[in-house]
C-alpha positions as CSV (number, residue, x, y, z in Angstrom):
1,M,-21.0,27.6,3.4
2,K,-18.6,25.1,3.5
3,R,-18.4,22.1,5.1
4,P,-15.0,19.9,6.5
5,V,-13.2,17.8,4.6
6,V,-14.1,13.8,5.3
7,I,-10.3,12.2,5.5
8,G,-11.4,7.9,4.9
9,L,-9.2,6.1,7.5
10,T,-8.9,2.0,6.7
11,G,-7.0,-0.3,7.1
12,S,-6.9,-4.0,7.3
13,I,-7.0,-6.3,10.9
14,G,-3.1,-5.1,12.8
15,M,-2.2,-2.1,10.4
16,G,-1.5,0.5,12.6
17,K,-5.0,2.1,11.9
18,S,-5.5,2.8,16.0
19,K,-1.9,4.3,16.4
20,V,-3.3,6.7,13.2
21,A,-6.0,8.1,13.9
22,S,-4.8,8.6,17.2
23,K,-2.3,11.0,15.9
24,F,-4.8,12.4,13.2
25,R,-7.0,13.5,16.7
26,W,-2.8,15.0,18.5
27,H,-3.3,16.9,15.1
28,G,-6.9,18.5,16.2
29,V,-8.6,16.8,13.5
30,P,-12.0,14.9,14.9
31,V,-12.4,11.5,14.4
32,F,-15.0,8.8,14.0
33,D,-14.0,5.3,14.9
34,A,-16.8,2.7,13.5
35,D,-15.4,0.5,16.2
36,L,-16.1,2.0,19.6
37,A,-19.5,2.9,18.1
38,V,-20.1,-0.9,16.7
39,R,-19.4,-2.1,20.4
40,A,-21.5,1.8,21.7
41,V,-24.3,0.4,19.6
42,Q,-24.3,-3.0,21.2
43,G,-23.3,-2.0,24.8
44,P,-25.6,-1.6,27.8
45,G,-28.8,-0.3,26.8
46,G,-27.5,-0.4,23.1
47,V,-29.7,0.1,20.8
48,A,-28.5,-2.9,18.3
49,V,-29.4,-5.4,21.0
50,P,-32.8,-6.2,20.9
51,A,-32.4,-6.7,17.0
52,I,-30.0,-8.6,17.7
53,E,-30.6,-11.0,21.1
54,A,-34.0,-11.6,18.2
55,A,-31.7,-12.0,15.3
56,F,-28.8,-14.2,17.9
57,P,-31.3,-15.9,20.7
58,G,-28.6,-15.7,23.9
59,T,-26.1,-13.5,22.8
60,T,-27.4,-10.7,24.8
61,G,-27.8,-10.3,28.0
62,P,-27.5,-7.5,30.9
63,A,-23.9,-6.3,29.7
64,G,-26.0,-5.9,26.0
65,V,-24.2,-8.0,23.1
66,D,-22.0,-11.1,24.8
67,R,-19.3,-10.6,22.4
68,V,-18.1,-14.2,22.4
69,K,-21.2,-16.0,21.9
70,L,-21.9,-13.5,19.7
71,G,-18.6,-14.6,17.8
72,A,-20.0,-18.1,17.2
73,A,-22.7,-17.2,15.6
74,V,-21.1,-15.7,12.9
75,F,-18.1,-17.6,12.4
76,G,-17.6,-18.9,9.4
77,D,-21.2,-17.8,8.5
78,T,-21.6,-15.9,5.7
79,A,-25.4,-14.9,5.6
80,A,-25.0,-14.8,9.4
81,L,-22.4,-12.2,9.4
82,K,-24.4,-10.1,6.8
83,R,-27.7,-10.6,8.9
84,L,-25.9,-8.5,11.9
85,E,-24.7,-6.2,9.2
86,R,-27.5,-5.5,8.5
87,I,-28.7,-4.5,12.2
88,V,-26.0,-2.2,13.5
89,H,-25.4,-1.0,9.8
90,P,-27.7,1.3,10.7
91,A,-27.5,2.4,14.4
92,V,-23.2,3.0,13.4
93,G,-24.0,5.1,10.6
94,A,-26.8,7.0,12.9
95,L,-23.5,7.9,14.6
96,Q,-21.3,8.6,12.3
97,A,-23.9,11.6,11.2
98,A,-24.7,13.3,14.5
99,F,-20.5,13.1,14.2
100,L,-20.6,15.5,11.1
101,K,-22.6,17.7,13.0
102,R,-21.3,18.3,15.5
103,N,-18.2,18.2,13.1
104,R,-19.2,20.5,10.7
105,S,-17.9,23.6,11.5
106,R,-14.2,22.0,12.1
107,R,-11.7,22.0,8.8
108,A,-10.8,18.2,8.7
109,V,-12.6,15.3,10.0
110,V,-11.4,12.0,9.6
111,L,-13.8,8.5,9.6
112,D,-12.2,5.8,10.8
113,V,-14.1,3.0,9.1
114,P,-12.2,-0.9,9.5
115,L,-14.3,-1.7,5.7
116,L,-14.4,1.6,4.3
117,L,-13.6,0.4,0.5
118,E,-16.0,-2.5,1.1
119,G,-18.7,-0.7,1.0
120,E,-20.4,2.3,0.2
121,G,-18.4,5.0,2.6
122,W,-15.8,5.1,0.1
123,R,-18.3,7.4,-1.2
124,R,-19.1,9.7,1.5
125,V,-15.0,10.8,1.7
126,D,-13.5,12.9,-0.7
127,L,-9.9,11.9,0.2
128,I,-9.0,8.4,1.2
129,A,-6.3,7.3,3.4
130,V,-5.3,3.2,4.0
131,V,-2.8,2.5,6.4
132,S,-0.5,-0.5,4.7
133,A,2.4,-2.0,6.8
134,P,4.5,-5.6,4.9
135,F,2.3,-8.6,5.8
136,R,5.0,-9.6,8.9
137,V,4.3,-7.2,10.2
138,Q,0.7,-7.5,10.3
139,R,0.1,-11.3,10.4
140,A,3.1,-10.6,14.2
141,R,0.6,-7.6,15.5
142,V,-1.9,-10.5,14.9
143,L,-1.4,-13.1,16.7
144,A,0.6,-11.1,19.3
145,R,-3.3,-10.5,20.4
146,P,-4.7,-12.4,23.1
147,G,-7.5,-15.4,21.7
148,M,-6.6,-14.5,18.6
149,T,-5.6,-18.2,15.9
150,E,-3.8,-18.1,13.0
151,A,-7.5,-20.1,11.6
152,K,-9.3,-16.4,12.8
153,F,-6.5,-13.8,11.4
154,L,-7.1,-15.5,8.1
155,S,-10.6,-15.4,8.1
156,V,-10.7,-11.8,9.3
157,L,-8.6,-11.2,6.1
158,G,-11.1,-13.2,3.7
159,H,-13.8,-10.4,5.4
160,Q,-10.9,-7.7,4.7
161,M,-10.0,-6.4,0.4
162,P,-6.7,-7.0,0.0
163,D,-3.3,-4.9,0.9
164,A,-2.2,-4.3,-2.4
165,R,-5.9,-3.4,-4.0
166,K,-6.2,-0.6,-1.1
167,R,-3.1,0.6,-1.7
168,A,-4.6,1.2,-5.3
169,I,-7.1,2.6,-4.4
170,A,-6.6,5.4,-2.4
171,D,-5.3,9.2,-2.5
172,V,-2.3,8.1,-0.1
173,V,-0.9,5.3,1.6
174,I,0.2,5.4,5.8
175,E,3.2,3.5,6.3
176,T,3.7,2.0,9.8
177,G,5.5,-0.6,9.1
178,R,9.1,1.9,8.7
179,G,9.1,3.5,11.4
180,R,6.7,5.7,14.0
181,L,8.4,8.9,12.3
182,E,7.3,9.0,8.8
183,T,4.0,7.7,9.9
184,F,3.8,10.7,12.1
185,R,5.4,13.2,8.6
186,T,3.0,11.4,7.1
187,V,0.3,11.9,9.1
188,R,1.0,15.8,9.7
189,S,1.5,16.1,5.9
190,I,-2.4,15.7,5.9
191,A,-4.1,17.5,8.3
192,R,-1.9,20.4,7.5
193,T,-3.1,19.8,4.0
194,A,-6.5,18.8,4.6
195,K,-7.3,21.9,7.4
196,G,-5.7,24.1,4.9
197,S,-9.2,22.7,2.3
198,R,-12.4,22.7,2.8
199,I,-14.3,22.7,0.7
200,A,-17.4,25.3,-0.3
């Protein structure tokens, strides 16, 4: 039985990955959003909430994880961040597996994973698509977000693979700093090619 072509979509903070993902959906390609999955497992009744509370007391409540409190608990603490990842990643992985099972008859699917190349996720995809933009554009986008500071921005970048390295690894680079039309055309080309190349 043939399976879908799995497109791994990734990119550093502020590169426009969410908008690119929406364009794949527009072209009829189902998208698994890892960030949304994280929110689901950390939200009200989320499967990861009890373990997070045990590891980081006082960071959860009736609404699930308090993102501000949890962020403060792990910010700048590599060991704490790793501890949190060991709780969250398996729960998100289960949701991803369920997504792939639901869409096993589709011609192509997208796994939208911010840290695809930093972990082992890239091993499970057929094509790596990296969303990229010039640093000045990236910085302006990120600093325009509510509550964002230069220090937070640089901290996030410190936990992500440099954009230049991602571009070198990518099977295809999706530029988002050169106008919407170029971005749309690149996504359309990837979607059309992938949907015509199901894997046995």
